[in-house]
C-alpha positions as a printed Julia matrix, in Angstrom:
221×3 Matrix{Float64}:
  -8.19  41.72   34.55
  -4.7   43.12   34.07
  -4.6   46.94   34.46
  -3.66  48.58   31.16
  -1.22  50.85   32.98
   0.75  47.79   34.12
   0.8   46.25   30.64
   2.21  49.45   29.14
   5.17  49.41   31.55
   8.3   47.32   31.32
   8.36  43.62   32.29
   9.89  44.31   35.74
   6.88  46.31   36.92
   4.43  43.73   35.57
   6.35  40.85   37.16
   6.94  42.53   40.56
   3.73  44.52   41.04
   1.13  42.35   39.34
   2.41  38.76   39.4
   4.36  38.72   42.68
   2.64  41.31   44.91
  -0.79  41.19   43.28
  -1.25  37.49   42.51
   1.41  36.13   44.89
   2.68  33.9    42.11
   4.94  31.02   43.14
   5.27  29.28   39.78
   4.86  30.28   36.13
   4.13  27.95   33.21
   4.49  29.38   29.71
   5.38  28.53   26.13
   8.88  28.93   24.73
   7.86  31.94   22.61
   6.07  33.71   25.49
   6.88  37.38   26.13
   5.21  40.26   28.0
   5.69  43.86   29.07
   6.33  46.88   26.89
   7.77  45.9    23.48
   7.65  42.24   24.65
  10.97  42.65   26.45
  10.02  40.04   29.05
  10.97  37.05   26.9
  12.05  33.57   28.01
  15.68  34.51   28.62
  14.57  37.48   30.73
  12.11  35.27   32.63
  14.74  32.67   33.45
  16.92  35.29   35.13
  14.03  37.1    36.84
  12.4   33.92   38.13
  15.71  32.67   39.48
  16.33  35.91   41.39
  12.74  36.0    42.72
  12.6   32.35   43.76
   9.7   31.69   41.41
   9.4   28.31   39.7
   9.43  28.43   35.89
   8.23  25.66   33.58
   8.56  26.1    29.81
   6.15  23.98   27.8
   7.19  22.74   24.37
   4.86  23.64   21.48
   2.31  21.08   20.33
   2.67  20.03   16.71
   0.55  18.22   14.14
   2.35  16.94   11.03
   5.33  19.21   11.81
   3.03  22.26   12.08
   3.06  24.13   15.38
  -0.39  24.6    16.85
  -0.77  28.35   17.28
  -3.43  30.96   16.62
  -1.27  32.62   13.94
  -0.73  29.31   12.1
  -4.44  28.48   12.19
  -5.42  31.98   11.09
  -3.01  31.82    8.14
  -4.3   28.43    7.01
  -7.93  29.57    7.18
  -7.3   32.8     5.26
  -5.47  30.79    2.58
  -8.47  28.49    2.29
  -6.69  25.42    3.63
  -9.55  24.57    5.98
  -8.69  20.87    5.9
  -5.24  21.44    7.41
  -6.62  24.09    9.77
  -9.07  21.48   11.09
  -6.13  19.28   12.12
  -4.7   22.07   14.25
  -8.08  23.14   15.64
  -9.2   19.6    16.43
 -12.47  20.36   14.62
 -13.7   21.75   11.32
 -13.7   25.53   10.96
 -17.16  27.07   11.11
 -19.03  30.36   11.38
 -22.59  31.36   12.24
 -24.97  34.14   11.31
 -28.53  35.12   10.54
 -29.97  34.52    7.06
 -30.95  37.58    5.04
 -32.81  38.05    1.78
 -30.67  39.34   -1.06
 -31.28  39.9    -4.77
 -32.15  36.25   -5.38
 -29.6   35.82   -8.18
 -28.81  32.24   -7.14
 -32.49  31.27   -7.22
 -32.9   32.77  -10.71
 -29.97  30.66  -11.92
 -31.47  27.5   -10.4
 -29.17  27.4    -7.37
 -30.94  29.02   -4.39
 -28.67  29.98   -1.52
 -28.82  30.81    2.16
 -26.99  34.12    2.62
 -25.65  34.91    6.07
 -24.79  38.06    7.99
 -21.64  37.13    9.91
 -19.82  39.07   12.62
 -17.19  41.32   11.02
 -14.48  39.89   13.29
 -14.99  36.35   11.97
 -12.52  35.03    9.4
 -14.22  34.38    6.07
 -11.79  32.78    3.59
 -12.72  33.57   -0.01
 -13.46  30.67   -2.29
 -15.87  27.83   -2.97
 -16.11  25.02   -0.4
 -17.76  21.67    0.22
 -19.59  22.39    3.46
 -22.28  21.49    5.95
 -25.08  23.8     7.03
 -27.18  23.52   10.18
 -30.28  25.22   11.53
 -29.54  23.89   15.01
 -31.67  20.79   14.51
 -30.57  19.24   11.22
 -27.31  19.24    9.26
 -27.28  19.22    5.44
 -24.5   18.71    2.86
 -23.9   21.87    0.88
 -21.56  23.99   -1.21
 -20.61  27.44    0.09
 -19.33  30.42   -1.86
 -17.51  33.13    0.12
 -16.58  36.32   -1.65
 -17.49  39.72   -3.02
 -19.43  38.37   -6.04
 -17.24  40.17   -8.63
 -19.33  39.0   -11.59
 -22.34  40.97  -10.32
 -20.47  44.09   -9.15
 -21.45  43.69   -5.51
 -20.85  46.12   -2.66
 -17.4   44.7    -1.97
 -18.54  43.07    1.26
 -17.48  39.46    1.78
 -20.66  37.37    1.93
 -21.08  33.61    2.49
 -23.75  32.0     0.3
 -24.64  28.35    0.78
 -26.49  26.11   -1.68
 -27.94  23.03    0.04
 -27.64  19.81   -1.93
 -30.98  18.16   -2.62
 -32.92  20.64   -0.47
 -36.22  21.96   -1.84
 -37.72  23.57    1.25
 -37.57  27.12    2.57
 -34.78  27.91    5.02
 -36.06  29.41    8.26
 -34.73  32.7     9.6
 -32.86  31.15   12.51
 -29.24  31.32   13.58
 -27.42  29.23   11.02
 -24.05  27.5    11.2
 -21.84  26.71    8.21
 -18.96  24.24    8.53
 -16.23  24.39    5.87
 -14.83  20.98    4.93
 -12.73  21.33    1.78
 -11.93  24.07   -0.73
 -13.13  23.4    -4.27
 -11.69  26.46   -6.03
 -10.88  30.16   -5.77
 -13.44  32.9    -6.34
 -13.5   34.03   -9.98
 -15.05  36.75  -12.11
 -17.02  35.31  -15.02
 -17.95  36.8   -18.39
 -21.72  36.31  -18.17
 -24.57  34.52  -16.41
 -24.28  31.38  -18.52
 -20.6   31.08  -17.69
 -21.18  31.37  -13.96
 -24.13  28.91  -14.11
 -21.83  26.38  -15.76
 -19.18  26.75  -13.06
 -21.71  26.63  -10.22
 -23.07  23.37  -11.66
 -19.51  22.0   -11.66
 -19.0   23.17   -8.06
 -22.22  21.45   -7.0
 -21.16  18.27   -8.8
 -17.76  18.26   -7.07
 -19.37  18.88   -3.68
 -21.83  16.07   -4.38
 -18.98  13.68   -5.16
 -17.25  14.77   -1.97
 -20.33  13.66   -0.04
 -20.74  10.51   -2.13
 -24.0   11.61   -3.74
 -23.4   10.55   -7.31
 -23.57  13.55   -9.61
 -24.23  15.82   -6.61
 -27.27  17.51   -8.17
 -30.2   15.21   -7.45
C-alpha cells in the first residue's frame, strides 16, 4: 500500500521516493487524464517532463469508448444514478446488480396483491430510484421480476432507500438467503400517489410492462 504521508506530498516526492526508489519503476503506463500527488499536480504534462529527466518509459493509453461514451467510473456512476441502467450495462460489460439479505417489512405489497422481496443493501452501493424490469436470484434460480427502489413516499416511510422486488408468476415463499437483483431497464420514476387504489393501479401497470419486457403476455399470470 502507498503510505498516506507520501500521497499528501507533492508529485516529486511520490515519484522519486515511492515509484523510483521504492518500487524501482522503469516504465509507467497510465491514462491521458491520470494525475497524482497533492492537488493532482502530477498530471500528464508533468509526467512527460519528469519521466524524460528520470529515464523512465511512459506510455499513455487512450480511453476506451462505447458509442462515443468514455468508459470511466464517473460516467458509469452517473448513468446508474440517473436510472439509465441499460446504457450503464454497455460500459460495464454486464448488467448492473446489487445483493442483500431479505427482511420482513410491513407487508404492504402483499396486502395490495403484489408481494415483494425487500433487501437490506450495503449503504455504499448505488441504488437508483425508480421502477425497473429486473431479474432476481437466490443463488440457484433466476426469476423475471419488477423492482421498485425508493423511499416509498406514498406511505411516509423512514426516508431510507429500499429495493422491493415483485417476482412475476411466483407463488412460493422467498428464503432468507443472500439475494441478487439485476436491473435491466427503467420503467418509470418513483412517484407519490393519492391513495392505495391509485398505487395498486400503477403497480399493476408496472407489472404488465415488465411482463411484456420478458415476453410473458400481460405479465401478470
